C-alpha positions as CSV (number, residue, x, y, z in Angstrom):
1,M,7.2,18.9,-7.8
2,K,7.7,22.4,-6.5
3,S,10.9,23.2,-4.7
4,T,11.4,21.6,-1.3
5,V,14.4,23.8,-0.3
6,W,12.5,24.9,2.7
7,L,12.9,21.4,4.1
8,D,16.6,22.1,4.6
9,S,15.8,24.5,7.4
10,L,14.0,21.9,9.4
11,D,15.2,19.3,11.9
12,Q,16.7,16.5,9.8
13,R,14.3,13.9,11.1
14,L,11.3,16.0,10.4
15,A,12.7,17.0,7.0
16,D,13.2,13.3,6.1
17,Q,9.6,12.4,7.2
18,F,8.2,15.3,5.1
19,R,10.3,14.1,2.1
20,F,8.8,10.6,2.5
21,L,5.3,11.9,2.9
22,L,5.6,14.2,-0.2
23,E,7.1,11.3,-2.2
24,V,4.3,8.8,-1.3
25,D,1.8,11.4,-2.4
26,R,2.6,10.1,-5.9
27,L,0.6,6.9,-5.0
28,K,-2.4,9.0,-6.0
29,T,-1.2,8.9,-9.6
30,V,-1.0,5.1,-9.8
31,M,-4.1,3.8,-11.4
32,R,-5.6,0.4,-10.8
33,G,-7.7,-1.8,-13.0
34,N,-10.9,-1.8,-11.0
35,R,-13.6,0.9,-11.0
36,I,-14.9,2.7,-7.9
37,A,-18.4,1.6,-6.6
38,D,-20.3,4.2,-8.6
39,S,-18.5,2.9,-11.8
40,S,-17.6,6.5,-12.8
41,R,-13.9,5.9,-13.0
42,K,-11.0,3.7,-12.1
43,E,-9.6,3.7,-8.6
44,N,-6.1,5.0,-7.8
45,A,-3.7,3.1,-5.5
46,A,-4.0,5.6,-2.7
47,E,-7.8,5.3,-2.7
48,H,-7.4,1.6,-2.6
49,S,-5.0,1.8,0.4
50,W,-7.4,4.1,2.3
51,H,-10.4,1.9,1.5
52,I,-8.9,-1.4,2.7
53,A,-7.5,0.3,5.8
54,L,-11.1,1.2,6.6
55,F,-12.2,-2.4,5.8
56,V,-10.0,-3.6,8.7
57,S,-12.0,-1.5,11.2
58,V,-15.3,-2.6,9.8
59,L,-14.5,-6.3,9.3
60,A,-12.1,-7.1,12.1
61,E,-14.8,-9.1,13.9
62,W,-14.7,-11.6,11.0
63,A,-11.0,-12.5,11.5
64,V,-10.6,-16.2,12.2
65,D,-8.0,-15.5,14.8
66,E,-7.3,-12.5,16.9
67,I,-5.6,-9.7,15.0
68,D,-4.0,-6.4,15.9
69,T,-6.1,-4.0,13.9
70,N,-3.5,-1.2,14.3
71,R,-0.7,-3.4,12.7
72,V,-3.0,-4.7,10.0
73,T,-4.1,-1.1,9.1
74,R,-0.5,0.0,9.0
75,M,0.4,-2.9,6.7
76,L,-2.4,-2.0,4.4
77,L,-1.4,1.7,4.3
78,L,2.2,0.7,3.4
79,H,1.7,-2.4,1.2
80,D,1.2,-0.6,-2.2
81,I,3.7,2.3,-1.7
82,V,6.1,0.3,-3.8
83,E,3.8,0.8,-6.8
84,I,5.0,4.3,-7.1
85,D,8.2,2.9,-8.7
86,A,7.1,-0.7,-9.6
87,G,3.6,0.1,-11.0
88,D,0.4,-1.8,-10.2
89,T,0.5,-5.3,-11.6
90,P,-2.7,-7.2,-10.9
91,L,-2.2,-10.8,-9.7
92,F,-3.8,-12.2,-12.9
93,E,-1.2,-10.3,-15.1
94,R,2.0,-11.4,-13.4
95,D,3.9,-13.5,-16.0
96,D,7.3,-13.2,-14.5
97,D,6.9,-13.1,-10.7
98,T,10.7,-12.8,-10.2
99,E,10.9,-9.6,-12.2
100,H,7.9,-8.1,-10.4
101,L,9.4,-9.0,-7.0
102,Q,12.7,-7.4,-7.9
103,R,11.0,-4.2,-9.0
104,E,9.1,-4.1,-5.7
105,Q,12.1,-4.8,-3.6
106,A,14.1,-2.0,-5.3
107,A,11.1,0.4,-4.8
108,A,10.8,-0.6,-1.1
109,K,14.5,0.1,-0.6
110,R,14.3,3.5,-2.2
111,L,11.1,4.7,-0.7
112,F,11.5,3.5,2.9
113,E,15.1,4.7,3.0
114,L,13.7,8.3,2.7
115,L,12.6,7.9,6.3
116,P,14.8,8.2,9.4
117,S,16.4,4.8,9.9
118,D,14.2,3.6,12.8
119,Q,11.0,4.3,10.8
120,A,12.5,2.9,7.6
121,S,13.3,-0.4,9.4
122,Q,9.9,-0.5,11.1
123,F,8.0,0.2,7.9
124,R,10.1,-2.1,5.8
125,Q,9.5,-4.9,8.3
126,L,5.7,-4.4,8.1
127,W,5.8,-4.3,4.3
128,E,7.8,-7.6,4.3
129,E,5.5,-9.2,6.8
130,F,2.6,-8.4,4.5
131,E,4.4,-9.8,1.5
132,A,5.3,-13.0,3.3
133,A,1.7,-13.5,4.6
134,E,2.9,-15.9,7.3
135,T,1.4,-14.1,10.4
136,T,-2.2,-13.9,11.3
137,D,-2.1,-10.1,10.9
138,A,-0.6,-10.4,7.4
139,Q,-3.0,-13.1,6.3
140,F,-5.9,-11.0,7.3
141,A,-4.4,-8.0,5.5
142,K,-3.9,-10.1,2.4
143,A,-7.5,-11.3,2.5
144,I,-8.8,-7.8,2.8
145,D,-6.5,-6.6,0.0
146,R,-8.0,-9.3,-2.3
147,L,-11.6,-8.8,-1.1
148,Q,-11.9,-5.1,-1.9
149,P,-11.4,-5.3,-5.7
150,I,-13.6,-8.4,-5.9
151,L,-16.4,-6.5,-4.1
152,L,-16.0,-3.5,-6.3
153,N,-15.9,-5.6,-9.4
154,H,-19.1,-7.3,-8.3
155,V,-21.0,-4.1,-7.5
156,V,-20.1,-2.5,-10.9
157,G,-21.3,-5.6,-12.8
158,G,-17.9,-7.0,-13.6
159,G,-15.5,-6.3,-16.5
160,T,-12.5,-5.2,-14.5
């Protein structure tokens, strides 16, 4: 990454927010196993996050219980950020779930702590809520996260 010395001249909060935003740009380099709908290439994790965030706005009416679409969208935009450090491990490839969870926890700590403490706490809580899948919002988010790759796999004729 090019020099970010210019950030030192900014307000500390804004500089920390920009550092976080520049760091999470790396999600664009994390490749996933599924192909995009035209089958021309594999999807990256940032594209996946954008796509499922859009799924929420389009499919919210199908939620079994009332959901807060803003919270669900935020969860889905945050949920894969940890893959920057932990990598993308599809559900069907997770042999040692404990090791996978430890990598994701360490990544969440490093990445969210780049933010000002109030945002770090808020983002971490949303990420943990998604992971636990105990609330209606998180359960809908998990369902959307799992639906999108299945839909893409179906439309490209399988094989991913």
